[in-house]
MIGU-578525 format. One record per residue (C-alpha): residue number from 1; x, y negated, z. Coordinates in Angstrom, 1 decimal, decimal comma. Layout:
! MIGU-578525
+------+--------+--------+--------+
: resi :      u :      v :      w :
+------+--------+--------+--------+
:  NUM :      X :      Y :      Z :
...
+------+--------+--------+--------+
END
This chain:
! MIGU-578525
+------+--------+--------+--------+
: resi :      u :      v :      w :
+------+--------+--------+--------+
:    1 :    0,0 :    0,0 :    0,0 :
:    2 :    1,1 :   -3,5 :   -0,7 :
:    3 :    2,0 :   -5,5 :    2,4 :
:    4 :   -0,4 :   -8,1 :    3,6 :
:    5 :    1,1 :  -11,4 :    5,0 :
:    6 :   -0,7 :  -13,7 :    7,3 :
:    7 :    0,2 :  -17,4 :    7,7 :
:    8 :   -1,5 :  -19,9 :   10,0 :
:    9 :   -1,8 :  -22,6 :    8,9 :
:   10 :   -1,2 :  -22,2 :    5,2 :
:   11 :    2,5 :  -22,7 :    4,4 :
:   12 :    1,6 :  -25,8 :    2,4 :
:   13 :    0,8 :  -27,5 :    5,7 :
:   14 :    3,9 :  -26,6 :    7,6 :
:   15 :    5,7 :  -29,7 :    8,9 :
:   16 :    9,4 :  -29,9 :    8,4 :
:   17 :   11,9 :  -32,8 :    8,3 :
:   18 :   13,1 :  -33,9 :    4,9 :
:   19 :   16,8 :  -32,9 :    4,6 :
:   20 :   17,7 :  -36,1 :    2,8 :
:   21 :   16,3 :  -38,2 :    5,6 :
:   22 :   18,1 :  -36,1 :    8,1 :
:   23 :   21,4 :  -36,4 :    6,1 :
:   24 :   21,1 :  -40,2 :    6,0 :
:   25 :   20,9 :  -40,3 :    9,8 :
:   26 :   17,4 :  -41,7 :    9,8 :
:   27 :   16,4 :  -38,9 :   12,1 :
:   28 :   19,4 :  -38,7 :   14,5 :
:   29 :   19,6 :  -35,9 :   16,9 :
:   30 :   19,4 :  -36,8 :   20,6 :
:   31 :   22,7 :  -36,1 :   22,5 :
:   32 :   21,2 :  -33,2 :   24,4 :
:   33 :   19,8 :  -31,5 :   21,3 :
:   34 :   23,1 :  -32,0 :   19,4 :
:   35 :   25,1 :  -30,5 :   22,2 :
:   36 :   22,7 :  -27,6 :   22,7 :
:   37 :   22,8 :  -26,7 :   19,0 :
:   38 :   26,5 :  -26,9 :   18,9 :
:   39 :   26,9 :  -24,6 :   21,9 :
:   40 :   24,4 :  -22,1 :   20,4 :
:   41 :   26,4 :  -22,0 :   17,2 :
:   42 :   23,7 :  -23,8 :   15,2 :
:   43 :   24,4 :  -26,5 :   12,6 :
:   44 :   23,7 :  -30,1 :   13,4 :
:   45 :   23,7 :  -31,5 :    9,9 :
:   46 :   20,4 :  -29,9 :    8,7 :
:   47 :   16,9 :  -29,3 :   10,2 :
:   48 :   16,5 :  -25,8 :   11,6 :
:   49 :   13,6 :  -23,4 :   11,3 :
:   50 :   13,7 :  -20,7 :   14,0 :
:   51 :   11,9 :  -17,5 :   14,8 :
:   52 :   12,8 :  -14,5 :   17,0 :
:   53 :   11,8 :  -11,4 :   18,9 :
:   54 :   13,1 :   -8,9 :   21,5 :
:   55 :   16,2 :   -6,9 :   20,8 :
:   56 :   15,0 :   -3,8 :   19,0 :
:   57 :   14,5 :   -2,5 :   15,4 :
:   58 :   11,2 :   -4,2 :   14,9 :
:   59 :    8,2 :   -3,3 :   12,8 :
:   60 :    7,2 :   -5,0 :    9,5 :
:   61 :    5,2 :   -7,8 :   11,2 :
:   62 :    8,4 :   -9,0 :   12,9 :
:   63 :   10,4 :   -8,6 :    9,7 :
:   64 :    7,9 :  -10,9 :    8,1 :
:   65 :    8,9 :  -13,7 :   10,5 :
:   66 :   12,6 :  -13,0 :    9,8 :
:   67 :   12,0 :  -13,3 :    6,0 :
:   68 :    9,8 :  -16,4 :    6,5 :
:   69 :   12,5 :  -18,2 :    8,5 :
:   70 :   15,1 :  -17,4 :    5,8 :
:   71 :   12,8 :  -18,2 :    2,9 :
:   72 :   11,5 :  -21,5 :    4,3 :
:   73 :   15,0 :  -22,7 :    5,2 :
:   74 :   16,2 :  -21,9 :    1,7 :
:   75 :   13,3 :  -23,6 :    0,0 :
:   76 :   13,6 :  -26,8 :    2,1 :
:   77 :   17,4 :  -27,2 :    2,4 :
:   78 :   17,4 :  -26,4 :    6,1 :
:   79 :   19,1 :  -23,8 :    8,2 :
:   80 :   17,5 :  -20,6 :    9,6 :
:   81 :   18,0 :  -19,1 :   13,0 :
:   82 :   16,8 :  -16,0 :   14,9 :
:   83 :   16,4 :  -16,0 :   18,6 :
:   84 :   17,2 :  -12,5 :   20,1 :
:   85 :   15,3 :  -12,2 :   23,3 :
:   86 :   17,9 :   -9,8 :   24,9 :
:   87 :   17,0 :  -10,6 :   28,5 :
:   88 :   13,7 :   -8,7 :   28,1 :
:   89 :   13,6 :   -4,9 :   28,8 :
:   90 :   12,7 :   -3,2 :   25,6 :
:   91 :   12,6 :    0,5 :   24,6 :
:   92 :   14,9 :    0,6 :   21,6 :
:   93 :   16,2 :    4,1 :   22,5 :
:   94 :   14,0 :    6,0 :   20,1 :
:   95 :   12,4 :    5,7 :   16,7 :
:   96 :    9,0 :    7,2 :   15,7 :
:   97 :    9,1 :    9,5 :   12,7 :
:   98 :    6,0 :   10,9 :   11,0 :
:   99 :    6,0 :   14,6 :   10,1 :
:  100 :    3,6 :   17,0 :    8,3 :
:  101 :    2,8 :   20,3 :    9,9 :
:  102 :    2,2 :   23,7 :    8,3 :
:  103 :   -1,6 :   22,9 :    8,4 :
:  104 :   -1,0 :   19,7 :    6,4 :
:  105 :   -1,9 :   17,4 :    9,3 :
:  106 :    0,4 :   14,6 :   10,5 :
:  107 :    2,2 :   14,3 :   13,8 :
:  108 :    4,9 :   12,0 :   15,2 :
:  109 :    8,3 :   13,0 :   16,5 :
:  110 :   10,7 :   10,6 :   18,2 :
:  111 :   14,4 :   10,4 :   17,3 :
:  112 :   16,4 :    9,5 :   20,4 :
:  113 :   18,8 :    7,2 :   18,6 :
:  114 :   20,5 :    6,2 :   21,8 :
:  115 :   22,6 :    8,6 :   24,0 :
:  116 :   21,1 :    9,9 :   27,2 :
:  117 :   23,0 :    7,4 :   29,4 :
:  118 :   21,6 :    4,5 :   27,4 :
:  119 :   18,1 :    6,0 :   27,4 :
:  120 :   18,3 :    6,3 :   31,2 :
:  121 :   19,1 :    2,5 :   31,4 :
:  122 :   16,1 :    1,7 :   29,2 :
:  123 :   13,7 :    3,8 :   31,3 :
:  124 :   15,0 :    2,0 :   34,4 :
:  125 :   14,1 :   -1,4 :   32,9 :
:  126 :   17,6 :   -2,6 :   32,3 :
:  127 :   17,5 :   -5,4 :   29,6 :
:  128 :   19,6 :   -4,9 :   26,4 :
:  129 :   22,0 :   -7,7 :   27,4 :
:  130 :   23,2 :   -5,6 :   30,3 :
:  131 :   23,4 :   -2,3 :   28,4 :
:  132 :   26,7 :   -1,5 :   26,6 :
:  133 :   26,7 :   -1,0 :   22,8 :
:  134 :   26,6 :    2,6 :   21,7 :
:  135 :   27,1 :    5,1 :   18,9 :
:  136 :   23,8 :    6,5 :   17,6 :
:  137 :   22,8 :   10,1 :   18,1 :
:  138 :   23,6 :   12,5 :   15,3 :
:  139 :   21,4 :   15,4 :   14,2 :
:  140 :   17,7 :   14,9 :   13,6 :
:  141 :   16,9 :   18,3 :   12,0 :
:  142 :   16,2 :   19,7 :   15,5 :
:  143 :   13,2 :   17,4 :   15,7 :
:  144 :   11,3 :   19,4 :   13,1 :
:  145 :    9,3 :   22,3 :   14,5 :
:  146 :    8,8 :   25,5 :   12,6 :
:  147 :    6,7 :   24,9 :    9,4 :
:  148 :    7,1 :   21,1 :    9,7 :
:  149 :    8,6 :   18,7 :    7,1 :
:  150 :    9,1 :   15,0 :    7,0 :
:  151 :    6,0 :   13,1 :    6,0 :
:  152 :    8,1 :   11,1 :    3,6 :
:  153 :   11,1 :   12,3 :    1,6 :
:  154 :   12,8 :    9,0 :    2,2 :
:  155 :   13,1 :    9,6 :    6,0 :
:  156 :   16,4 :   11,6 :    6,1 :
:  157 :   18,1 :    9,0 :    4,0 :
:  158 :   16,7 :    6,2 :    6,1 :
:  159 :   18,0 :    7,8 :    9,2 :
:  160 :   21,5 :    8,2 :    7,7 :
:  161 :   21,4 :    4,6 :    6,7 :
:  162 :   20,3 :    3,6 :   10,3 :
:  163 :   23,2 :    5,5 :   11,9 :
:  164 :   25,7 :    3,9 :    9,5 :
:  165 :   24,3 :    0,4 :   10,2 :
:  166 :   24,5 :    0,9 :   14,0 :
:  167 :   28,1 :    2,0 :   13,7 :
:  168 :   28,9 :   -0,9 :   11,5 :
:  169 :   27,2 :   -3,3 :   13,9 :
:  170 :   29,2 :   -2,0 :   16,8 :
:  171 :   32,5 :   -2,2 :   15,0 :
:  172 :   31,8 :   -5,8 :   14,2 :
:  173 :   31,3 :   -6,8 :   17,8 :
:  174 :   34,0 :   -8,7 :   19,7 :
:  175 :   35,0 :   -6,7 :   22,7 :
:  176 :   32,8 :   -3,9 :   24,1 :
:  177 :   29,6 :   -5,8 :   23,2 :
:  178 :   26,1 :   -5,2 :   24,5 :
:  179 :   23,2 :   -3,2 :   23,1 :
:  180 :   21,4 :   -6,5 :   22,6 :
:  181 :   24,2 :   -7,8 :   20,3 :
:  182 :   24,4 :   -4,5 :   18,5 :
:  183 :   20,6 :   -4,4 :   17,8 :
:  184 :   20,7 :   -8,0 :   16,6 :
:  185 :   23,5 :   -7,3 :   14,2 :
:  186 :   22,0 :   -4,0 :   13,0 :
:  187 :   18,6 :   -5,6 :   12,2 :
:  188 :   20,3 :   -8,4 :   10,4 :
:  189 :   22,4 :   -6,0 :    8,3 :
:  190 :   19,3 :   -4,1 :    7,3 :
:  191 :   17,6 :   -7,2 :    5,9 :
:  192 :   20,5 :   -9,4 :    4,9 :
:  193 :   20,6 :   -8,5 :    1,2 :
:  194 :   16,9 :   -9,4 :    0,9 :
:  195 :   17,2 :  -12,8 :    2,5 :
:  196 :   17,7 :  -15,9 :    0,4 :
:  197 :   19,5 :  -17,7 :    3,2 :
:  198 :   21,4 :  -16,2 :    6,2 :
:  199 :   20,0 :  -16,6 :    9,7 :
:  200 :   22,2 :  -17,5 :   12,7 :
:  201 :   21,4 :  -15,1 :   15,5 :
:  202 :   21,2 :  -16,7 :   19,0 :
:  203 :   21,3 :  -14,4 :   22,0 :
:  204 :   18,8 :  -15,8 :   24,5 :
:  205 :   20,7 :  -14,8 :   27,6 :
:  206 :   23,7 :  -16,8 :   26,4 :
:  207 :   21,8 :  -20,0 :   27,1 :
:  208 :   23,3 :  -19,9 :   30,6 :
:  209 :   26,5 :  -21,3 :   29,1 :
:  210 :   24,9 :  -24,5 :   27,6 :
:  211 :   24,8 :  -27,9 :   29,2 :
:  212 :   21,1 :  -28,2 :   28,6 :
:  213 :   20,2 :  -25,0 :   30,5 :
:  214 :   22,4 :  -26,1 :   33,4 :
:  215 :   20,7 :  -29,5 :   33,5 :
:  216 :   17,2 :  -28,0 :   33,6 :
:  217 :   18,3 :  -25,5 :   36,3 :
:  218 :   19,4 :  -28,5 :   38,3 :
:  219 :   16,1 :  -30,3 :   37,7 :
:  220 :   14,2 :  -27,2 :   38,9 :
:  221 :   16,4 :  -27,0 :   42,0 :
:  222 :   15,8 :  -30,6 :   42,8 :
:  223 :   12,0 :  -30,2 :   42,7 :
:  224 :   11,0 :  -26,5 :   42,7 :
:  225 :    7,5 :  -27,1 :   44,0 :
:  226 :    6,7 :  -29,7 :   41,2 :
:  227 :    8,1 :  -27,2 :   38,6 :
:  228 :    6,1 :  -24,2 :   39,9 :
:  229 :    2,8 :  -26,2 :   40,4 :
:  230 :    2,8 :  -27,7 :   37,0 :
:  231 :    3,6 :  -24,3 :   35,5 :
:  232 :    0,8 :  -22,6 :   37,4 :
:  233 :   -1,7 :  -25,4 :   36,4 :
:  234 :   -0,8 :  -24,7 :   32,7 :
:  235 :   -1,3 :  -21,0 :   33,2 :
:  236 :   -4,8 :  -21,7 :   34,7 :
:  237 :   -5,7 :  -23,8 :   31,8 :
:  238 :   -4,9 :  -21,1 :   29,3 :
:  239 :   -6,3 :  -17,8 :   30,8 :
:  240 :   -6,5 :  -16,0 :   27,5 :
:  241 :   -2,7 :  -16,2 :   27,2 :
:  242 :   -2,6 :  -13,7 :   30,1 :
:  243 :    0,4 :  -15,3 :   31,9 :
:  244 :    1,3 :  -14,6 :   35,5 :
:  245 :    1,6 :  -17,5 :   37,9 :
:  246 :    4,8 :  -18,3 :   39,8 :
:  247 :    4,8 :  -17,7 :   43,5 :
:  248 :    4,4 :  -21,2 :   45,1 :
:  249 :    4,3 :  -21,0 :   48,9 :
:  250 :    6,4 :  -23,9 :   50,1 :
:  251 :    5,3 :  -23,5 :   53,7 :
:  252 :    7,0 :  -20,1 :   53,6 :
:  253 :   10,0 :  -21,2 :   51,6 :
:  254 :    8,9 :  -19,0 :   48,7 :
:  255 :    8,9 :  -21,0 :   45,5 :
:  256 :    9,5 :  -19,0 :   42,3 :
:  257 :   11,2 :  -20,5 :   39,3 :
:  258 :   10,8 :  -19,6 :   35,6 :
:  259 :   14,2 :  -17,9 :   35,6 :
:  260 :   15,6 :  -14,4 :   35,6 :
:  261 :   18,5 :  -13,1 :   37,6 :
:  262 :   20,4 :  -10,7 :   35,4 :
:  263 :   22,0 :   -8,7 :   38,2 :
:  264 :   25,2 :   -7,2 :   36,9 :
:  265 :   25,7 :   -5,1 :   40,0 :
:  266 :   22,3 :   -3,3 :   39,7 :
:  267 :   21,8 :   -3,7 :   36,0 :
:  268 :   18,3 :   -5,1 :   36,7 :
:  269 :   16,4 :   -8,2 :   36,0 :
:  270 :   15,1 :  -10,0 :   39,1 :
:  271 :   12,8 :  -12,9 :   39,8 :
:  272 :   14,5 :  -16,1 :   41,1 :
:  273 :   13,3 :  -18,1 :   44,1 :
:  274 :   14,5 :  -21,6 :   44,8 :
:  275 :   16,0 :  -20,8 :   48,2 :
:  276 :   18,3 :  -18,1 :   46,7 :
:  277 :   19,3 :  -20,1 :   43,6 :
:  278 :   22,6 :  -21,2 :   45,0 :
:  279 :   23,7 :  -17,7 :   45,8 :
:  280 :   23,3 :  -16,5 :   42,1 :
:  281 :   26,2 :  -16,7 :   39,8 :
:  282 :   25,2 :  -19,2 :   37,0 :
:  283 :   26,3 :  -16,8 :   34,3 :
:  284 :   23,7 :  -14,3 :   35,6 :
:  285 :   20,7 :  -16,7 :   35,0 :
:  286 :   18,5 :  -16,5 :   32,0 :
:  287 :   15,3 :  -18,3 :   31,0 :
:  288 :   11,9 :  -16,7 :   31,3 :
:  289 :    9,6 :  -16,8 :   28,2 :
:  290 :    8,0 :  -20,2 :   28,6 :
:  291 :   11,3 :  -21,9 :   29,6 :
:  292 :   13,1 :  -20,2 :   26,8 :
:  293 :   10,7 :  -21,4 :   24,1 :
:  294 :   10,4 :  -24,8 :   25,7 :
:  295 :   14,2 :  -25,3 :   25,4 :
:  296 :   14,5 :  -24,0 :   21,8 :
:  297 :   11,4 :  -25,8 :   20,5 :
:  298 :   12,3 :  -29,0 :   22,2 :
:  299 :   16,0 :  -29,1 :   21,4 :
:  300 :   17,3 :  -26,3 :   19,1 :
:  301 :   14,9 :  -26,4 :   16,1 :
:  302 :   12,5 :  -28,4 :   14,1 :
:  303 :    9,9 :  -25,7 :   13,3 :
:  304 :    9,3 :  -22,4 :   15,1 :
:  305 :    7,7 :  -19,4 :   13,6 :
:  306 :    5,7 :  -17,3 :   16,1 :
:  307 :    3,9 :  -14,0 :   15,7 :
:  308 :    0,3 :  -13,5 :   16,7 :
:  309 :    1,3 :  -13,0 :   20,4 :
:  310 :    3,1 :  -16,2 :   21,0 :
:  311 :    1,6 :  -18,8 :   18,7 :
:  312 :   -1,8 :  -20,4 :   18,6 :
:  313 :   -4,0 :  -19,6 :   15,7 :
:  314 :   -6,8 :  -21,5 :   13,9 :
:  315 :   -9,2 :  -18,9 :   15,3 :
:  316 :   -8,1 :  -19,1 :   18,9 :
:  317 :   -5,9 :  -22,1 :   19,9 :
:  318 :   -5,8 :  -21,0 :   23,5 :
:  319 :   -4,6 :  -17,4 :   23,0 :
:  320 :   -0,9 :  -17,8 :   22,4 :
:  321 :    1,4 :  -18,2 :   25,4 :
:  322 :    3,2 :  -21,1 :   23,8 :
:  323 :    0,0 :  -23,2 :   24,2 :
:  324 :    0,5 :  -23,0 :   27,9 :
:  325 :    4,2 :  -23,8 :   27,5 :
:  326 :    3,4 :  -27,0 :   25,6 :
:  327 :    0,9 :  -28,0 :   28,3 :
:  328 :    3,4 :  -27,2 :   31,1 :
:  329 :    6,5 :  -29,1 :   29,8 :
:  330 :    4,4 :  -32,1 :   28,8 :
:  331 :    3,2 :  -32,5 :   32,3 :
:  332 :    6,4 :  -31,5 :   34,0 :
:  333 :    9,1 :  -33,3 :   31,9 :
:  334 :    7,3 :  -35,2 :   29,2 :
:  335 :    8,7 :  -32,9 :   26,5 :
:  336 :    7,1 :  -32,6 :   23,1 :
:  337 :    8,2 :  -29,4 :   21,5 :
:  338 :    8,6 :  -29,2 :   17,7 :
:  339 :    5,7 :  -27,8 :   15,7 :
:  340 :    5,1 :  -24,1 :   15,5 :
:  341 :    3,3 :  -21,8 :   13,0 :
:  342 :    2,2 :  -18,2 :   12,9 :
:  343 :    3,5 :  -15,5 :   10,5 :
:  344 :    2,7 :  -11,8 :   10,6 :
:  345 :    2,2 :   -8,9 :    8,3 :
:  346 :    0,9 :   -5,4 :    7,9 :
:  347 :    3,5 :   -3,1 :    6,4 :
:  348 :    2,6 :    0,6 :    6,1 :
:  349 :    4,5 :    3,6 :    5,0 :
:  350 :    3,7 :    5,1 :    1,6 :
:  351 :    2,8 :    8,6 :    2,6 :
:  352 :    1,5 :   11,1 :    0,0 :
:  353 :   -2,2 :   12,1 :    0,3 :
:  354 :   -3,6 :    8,8 :    1,6 :
:  355 :   -3,5 :    6,4 :   -1,3 :
:  356 :   -5,5 :    3,3 :   -0,4 :
:  357 :   -7,6 :    5,2 :    2,3 :
:  358 :   -8,5 :    3,0 :    5,3 :
:  359 :  -10,3 :    3,8 :    8,6 :
:  360 :  -13,4 :    1,9 :    7,2 :
:  361 :  -13,6 :    4,4 :    4,3 :
:  362 :  -14,0 :    7,2 :    6,8 :
:  363 :  -16,6 :    5,4 :    8,9 :
:  364 :  -18,6 :    4,6 :    5,8 :
:  365 :  -18,5 :    8,2 :    4,5 :
:  366 :  -19,7 :    9,6 :    7,8 :
:  367 :  -22,4 :    6,9 :    8,0 :
:  368 :  -23,5 :    7,4 :    4,4 :
:  369 :  -23,9 :   11,2 :    4,8 :
:  370 :  -26,3 :   10,6 :    7,8 :
:  371 :  -28,0 :    7,5 :    6,2 :
:  372 :  -28,8 :    9,4 :    3,0 :
:  373 :  -30,9 :   11,9 :    4,8 :
:  374 :  -33,4 :    9,1 :    5,6 :
:  375 :  -32,8 :    6,8 :    2,6 :
:  376 :  -33,7 :    8,3 :   -0,8 :
:  377 :  -32,1 :    5,3 :   -2,5 :
:  378 :  -28,7 :    6,4 :   -1,2 :
:  379 :  -29,3 :    9,6 :   -3,3 :
:  380 :  -30,3 :    7,7 :   -6,4 :
:  381 :  -34,0 :    8,3 :   -5,9 :
:  382 :  -35,3 :    4,7 :   -6,2 :
:  383 :  -39,0 :    5,7 :   -6,6 :
:  384 :  -39,0 :    7,6 :   -3,3 :
:  385 :  -37,1 :    4,8 :   -1,7 :
:  386 :  -39,7 :    2,3 :   -2,8 :
:  387 :  -42,5 :    4,4 :   -1,5 :
:  388 :  -40,7 :    4,9 :    1,8 :
:  389 :  -40,5 :    1,2 :    2,3 :
:  390 :  -44,2 :    0,8 :    1,5 :
:  391 :  -45,1 :    3,4 :    4,1 :
:  392 :  -42,8 :    1,9 :    6,7 :
:  393 :  -44,3 :   -1,5 :    6,2 :
:  394 :  -47,9 :    0,0 :    6,5 :
:  395 :  -46,8 :    1,6 :    9,8 :
:  396 :  -45,3 :   -1,6 :   11,1 :
:  397 :  -48,6 :   -3,6 :   10,4 :
:  398 :  -50,7 :   -1,2 :   12,5 :
:  399 :  -48,1 :   -0,2 :   15,1 :
:  400 :  -49,8 :   -1,9 :   18,0 :
:  401 :  -53,4 :   -1,2 :   17,1 :
:  402 :  -54,7 :    1,7 :   19,2 :
:  403 :  -57,6 :    2,1 :   16,8 :
:  404 :  -55,2 :    2,9 :   14,0 :
:  405 :  -53,5 :    5,9 :   15,8 :
:  406 :  -54,9 :    8,5 :   13,4 :
:  407 :  -53,9 :    6,4 :   10,4 :
:  408 :  -50,4 :    6,1 :   11,8 :
:  409 :  -50,1 :    9,8 :   12,2 :
:  410 :  -51,2 :   10,4 :    8,6 :
:  411 :  -48,6 :    7,9 :    7,4 :
:  412 :  -45,8 :    9,5 :    9,5 :
:  413 :  -46,6 :   12,9 :    8,0 :
:  414 :  -46,5 :   11,4 :    4,5 :
:  415 :  -43,2 :    9,7 :    5,3 :
:  416 :  -41,5 :   12,9 :    6,5 :
:  417 :  -42,9 :   14,9 :    3,6 :
:  418 :  -41,5 :   12,3 :    1,2 :
:  419 :  -38,1 :   12,5 :    2,8 :
:  420 :  -38,1 :   16,4 :    2,8 :
:  421 :  -39,0 :   16,4 :   -0,9 :
:  422 :  -36,3 :   13,9 :   -1,8 :
:  423 :  -33,7 :   15,9 :    0,1 :
:  424 :  -34,8 :   19,1 :   -1,7 :
:  425 :  -34,7 :   17,5 :   -5,1 :
:  426 :  -31,3 :   15,8 :   -4,4 :
:  427 :  -29,8 :   18,7 :   -2,3 :
:  428 :  -26,6 :   18,8 :   -4,4 :
:  429 :  -26,0 :   15,1 :   -4,1 :
:  430 :  -26,6 :   15,2 :   -0,3 :
:  431 :  -24,3 :   18,2 :    0,1 :
:  432 :  -21,6 :   16,3 :   -1,8 :
:  433 :  -21,9 :   13,3 :    0,6 :
:  434 :  -21,7 :   15,6 :    3,6 :
:  435 :  -18,7 :   17,4 :    2,2 :
:  436 :  -16,9 :   14,1 :    1,5 :
:  437 :  -17,7 :   13,0 :    5,1 :
:  438 :  -16,3 :   16,2 :    6,6 :
:  439 :  -13,2 :   16,0 :    4,4 :
:  440 :  -12,5 :   12,4 :    5,3 :
:  441 :  -13,3 :   12,9 :    9,0 :
:  442 :  -10,7 :   15,6 :    9,1 :
:  443 :   -8,2 :   12,9 :    8,0 :
:  444 :   -9,1 :   10,5 :   10,8 :
:  445 :   -6,4 :   11,3 :   13,2 :
:  446 :   -3,9 :   11,7 :   10,3 :
:  447 :   -4,8 :    8,3 :    9,1 :
:  448 :   -4,0 :    6,7 :   12,4 :
:  449 :   -0,5 :    8,0 :   12,0 :
:  450 :   -0,2 :    7,2 :    8,3 :
:  451 :   -1,5 :    3,6 :    8,7 :
:  452 :    0,4 :    2,7 :   11,8 :
:  453 :    1,9 :   -0,7 :   11,3 :
:  454 :    4,5 :   -0,4 :   14,1 :
:  455 :    6,9 :    1,9 :   12,4 :
:  456 :   10,5 :    0,6 :   12,6 :
:  457 :   12,0 :   -1,1 :    9,6 :
:  458 :   14,7 :    1,5 :    9,9 :
:  459 :   12,6 :    4,2 :    8,2 :
:  460 :   11,2 :    2,1 :    5,4 :
:  461 :   12,5 :    2,4 :    1,9 :
:  462 :   14,4 :   -0,6 :    0,7 :
:  463 :   11,8 :   -1,1 :   -2,1 :
:  464 :    9,0 :   -1,5 :    0,5 :
:  465 :   11,0 :   -4,0 :    2,5 :
:  466 :   11,6 :   -5,9 :   -0,8 :
:  467 :    7,9 :   -6,0 :   -1,4 :
:  468 :    7,4 :   -7,5 :    2,0 :
:  469 :   10,0 :  -10,1 :    1,3 :
:  470 :    8,4 :  -10,9 :   -2,0 :
:  471 :    5,0 :  -11,2 :   -0,4 :
:  472 :    6,4 :  -13,6 :    2,2 :
:  473 :    8,1 :  -15,7 :   -0,5 :
:  474 :    4,8 :  -15,8 :   -2,4 :
:  475 :    2,9 :  -17,1 :    0,6 :
:  476 :    5,6 :  -19,7 :    1,2 :
:  477 :    5,9 :  -20,9 :   -2,4 :
:  478 :    3,4 :  -23,6 :   -1,7 :
:  479 :    5,6 :  -25,0 :    1,0 :
:  480 :    8,4 :  -26,1 :   -1,3 :
:  481 :    8,9 :  -29,9 :   -1,0 :
+------+--------+--------+--------+
END
């Protein structure tokens, strides 16, 4: 199936600074923003479009954001950046692989790409920035049970490619490196040749080394109650974002800050309270979600591309968590983050035997087989359908008249006789609908597996990823200035 790309608003409405105006200095960068970009390794001579996600081998919807940032930057003479949220625990240790059993039905097996020691860290909730880089696991043939085969012939080659990319990514790291860095590089390598402009990868946990982050930590330390209260008020105003409030109990000296303590001793991510802030090594601090996007959208970029979870949409402006962030930082520090847009996509594997089949096709077939028993028109019997409607209308007109009970009984018998005759005359057609419904219903569980949009980009053929990139480029064509 061809990938479907979603943009809100339409790309023609995306705001972005004109590169020529930027170059002439008519839109000078504030000192904090200039220094922040420099310290993150971002250019300061062009406007920046940024997107990002957790450190993992994401699905096609996230890849669409990656392509969109690259495409939009190339089209508008800007620079593209990708924020790697490596302070968030994420299960990157395995990849789902669809298989077909001896009976022809689909199932999912998981390839444990990471060694057992790394997988144990993942299960314990250790974030990727605290997990060492690793060599991927080797054999995958043992995943197949007797009589099973890969649902797509391209899967073995995709796995070999993934192992090669992981090794290549690790070899390119300076020093030992972390799993977060390795995943970031590996994902970039998988998509680089399809991108019209390179993206600078920014590791979110590395913000601790920037002057801007240190300054905002000091601001929070100076007035932790004001920070927490304004944060919680914003969370209350946007309940559909499903954010958790910070603990704010100043009378008990318990005021939580929007920071993470990345504890190198335990390997765990811990909450930060104002009273313990001074005891934490600054290099072990990292921003939580709202503070992270507040900093990058206010100082590091000029347009941010969200997915459906983080960004607001035209349908529900209060659903994305960044709506709460905007409300919070405006009240807390008077910040006005750069504009954001939403990009996502549905990318599905091309598995033999399913063609364009969708869940709605199955539901409709089951409904039609039942509906046709009571609707001659569904069997092509228009005359009986017309008479059925006449009888039904006659019954409706006298339904509440007790004196018409005998007449209603006669009409009901006529109606059932008419339907029985129609079913007998059209028995072959009805049997065909029932057979179609049974056949498609048997594919229902298989279709869930076949149409899963969360398969990793690691198992997609290059041609399908190219189709996704082309679809994104097509949607963004209207955005060229």
